[in-house]
N, C-alpha and C positions, 0 to 999 in steps of 0.2 A: 509271152503276153500274160500268161497267168501269173508269173512271178512278179511282173510289174504291177498288176492289179492288187496283189496281196500286200506289196510294199506300200502302195497308196492307201490301202485300208488301215494298215498299222499307223501310218503317219496321220491320217485323219482322226483316228481314235485317240492318239496321243495329244493332238491339238485340242480335241474336245475335252479331255481330262484337265488340261491346263486352263482352259477358258471357264469351266464350271465353277461358280462361286462357292466358297466355303460357308457353312452355316454360321450365323452371327449369334454366338451364345451370350455375348455381353448385353444384348438387347433385352433379355429376360431377367437380368439381375434386379432391377427395381421392383418387378412384380414379386420376385422371391422374397426380397427384403420386406416388402409390405405385408406379404402373407405371414412371415415369421413375426413381425411386429404385432399384427392382429392376434395371432395365436398367443403371444406372450401376454398381451393385455387381457385377453380372456382368461388366461391361467391365473393372472394376478387377481382379477375381479372375483373369480371362483374361490380363490384362497381366502380373500377378505370376507366374502359372504359366509363361508364356512366358519371363520373365526368369530364373526359377529353373532352367528346363530348359537355357537357353543357358549359364548359369554353372556347371552341373554339380551343383547342389544337389538336383535332382529326378531320380531314377533311374527308368528304365523298369521296369515290373513284368513279370517273366517268369512268365506264367501256367502255363508247363509245369513250373515248379519244384514239388517235392513238397509244399511248405508251402501252395501254393494249390490243390492237388488236393482232391477230395472225400475225406471221412474213409474211405470204403470202399476207396479206391485207395491209401491210405498204406501203406508197407511195415510189416509186423508182425514182421520178423526182429529178434532181439536185437542191439543195437549192441555191437560189441567196441571197447573203448577202445584207441587206438593207443599203443604204449609211448612214454613221453617220452624224447626224446633227451637224453643226458647232456651237460652243458655241457663244452665243450672249453677247457681251460686252456692258456695258453702254456707251452711247455717251459721249464723252469728252466735257466738257463745254468750250466754247471759252473764252480764257483769254485775257484781254486787253493787247496789246503789240504794240510797234512801233520800227522800225529800219530804219534809214534814212541815206543814203550816202550823202556826201557833193555835192553841186551843182557847177559844173564847166562850163567853165574854169574860173580861178581866174583872176581878173582884176589886172595885174601887173603894170598898169600905176599909181595906187594910192599907194603911198609909205608913209603910215602913221603908226606910232607906237601906236597910240591910239587904245583902244579896240573897236571893232565893232561887230555887230551881224553876226553870220554865217547863211547862208541860205542853205537849204537841198533839195535834189531831191526826192520829194514824189512819182514821177512816177516810179522810180527804187527801191523804198523802200517797206516797209511792214507796214501796218496800220490795226490794229484789235481793234475795239471799242475805237479808239483814232483818233483825227483829227489833221491836220497840217495846219497852216496858217501863212504866213509872218515870217518864221523862228521859229515859236513857235509850240510846241506839246501841244495840248489841251486835257485835261482829261475829261472823261464822268462819270466814276465810282469812288466812294470813296474806299480807301484802301491803303495798304502799297505797294509801288512800288520800284523796283530797277532801279535807273537812272544811265546811263553811257554815257560817251563821250570820243572820241579820236580824236585828231587833230595832223597832222604832218606838219612840215615846211621843205622846201627844198630851196636850192639856187644853181643855175647853174651859173658858170662863164666860159665863153668861147664860142665856136661855137654852143653848144647845148642849150644855154640859149634862151628862147623865146624873151626876150628883153635885152638890155644891163643892166647888174646888177652892182651896185656899190660895193665897198668893205665894208663888214659889219663886224666890229670888236666887237661891243657890241649890239647884237640884243636881244630885250626883246620878248621872246616867252612864253606868259602866256595864259592859258585857264581858263575861268570863266563859271560856270554853275549857272543859276538863277532860282528861283521859284517865280511865280506871282500868287497872289490870286485875281482873277477877280470878286469875289463876294463882294469885298470891294468897297466902294464909291471912294476911292483914291487908285490907284494901285501903290504899292511900291515893286519893285523886291527885293527878299531876296537872298543873295549870299549863296549857299549851298556847293559849291566846288570851289577850286582854286588851280592851280598847274602850274608849268613852271620853266623857268630858263632864265638867261641872258647869252647867249653863246658868245664866242669869236671865230669868224670864221676868218680864214686866207685867203690867196689867192688861195686855192686849187680849183679845177674845180667843185667839187660837195660837198654839205653839206646837212645833213639830221638830223632832231630832231623831236621826238614825245612826246605828253603829253596824258596820259590816266588816267581817274578817274571813280569812281563808288561808290554808297552808297544807302542805303535804306531811303526813304522819304515817310511820310504819306501825301497823296494828296486827295483833295476833287473835286467833279464835278465843272467844270469851271476853275480849276487851269491851269496854263501854265508853260512850261519849255522852256528855250532857252540858247544858248551858245554864249559867246563873246570871241574873241581872239584879242590879240595885234599883230601888224605886219602882218595883214591879207594878205598883198600882197605876203607874203612868204608861204601862205597856200598851201599844196599839194592837187591838185584837184582829185586825184585818189580815187574812192569809197572804196577801200580796206584799205586805209590809214586813212581817216577821216570820222567818222560817229557818229551818235547820236541816243539814243534810251531809252526806258523805258519798264519795264515788271512788271505786277502786281503779287505780291507774296501772298497776302492774305488781309483779311479785317482789 
């Protein structure tokens, strides 16, 4: 009886081993793969953060800055805008220039058609790095200058005339602009501009005629410029009508 019971126990134990299910290891594979993926992603993010920090693209956050403080600790005082600084422009270099009105009154007693030098009013004119002496503009700097001159002639016949005026049927009204080189041993004026006309004035009460010229000339220190006109006794003494000047354009 004992032997049959022992055989029955062994048979039941063998059947129990066959029926017990084996552990399913493949059910945990997705969890393992997900864990490995997360760990890989964290590793990559850590490496990128370290690289950005080393290259200066990632700045450290200052938690003491007001923008990271709680709302109750932020200042509530009104902000005053700082005045904007005015832009600083470079100082403009003073350019040599001269503008001189005619010096009046004109001497109507001298009635000569020959060309004479015109004198200008330096007190009412403008001189910058240029001098004026005895009807001449004197240059100090070398360079290319724009030289201009305008002279107007008028004739009154009648009560408004300053002095009795004769009948002028063929008046030569010519303007000459000269350039002198004072650096030479012998000064010889060079004519650089000439313009005008021979007018036929009748017996009307008022006659008016103007000559205006301008051109570029290369001048040197010590050079001079002056203007001659014919029939100077007819020259208009108004500063808006007759003037003479020069302006430096470049080197």
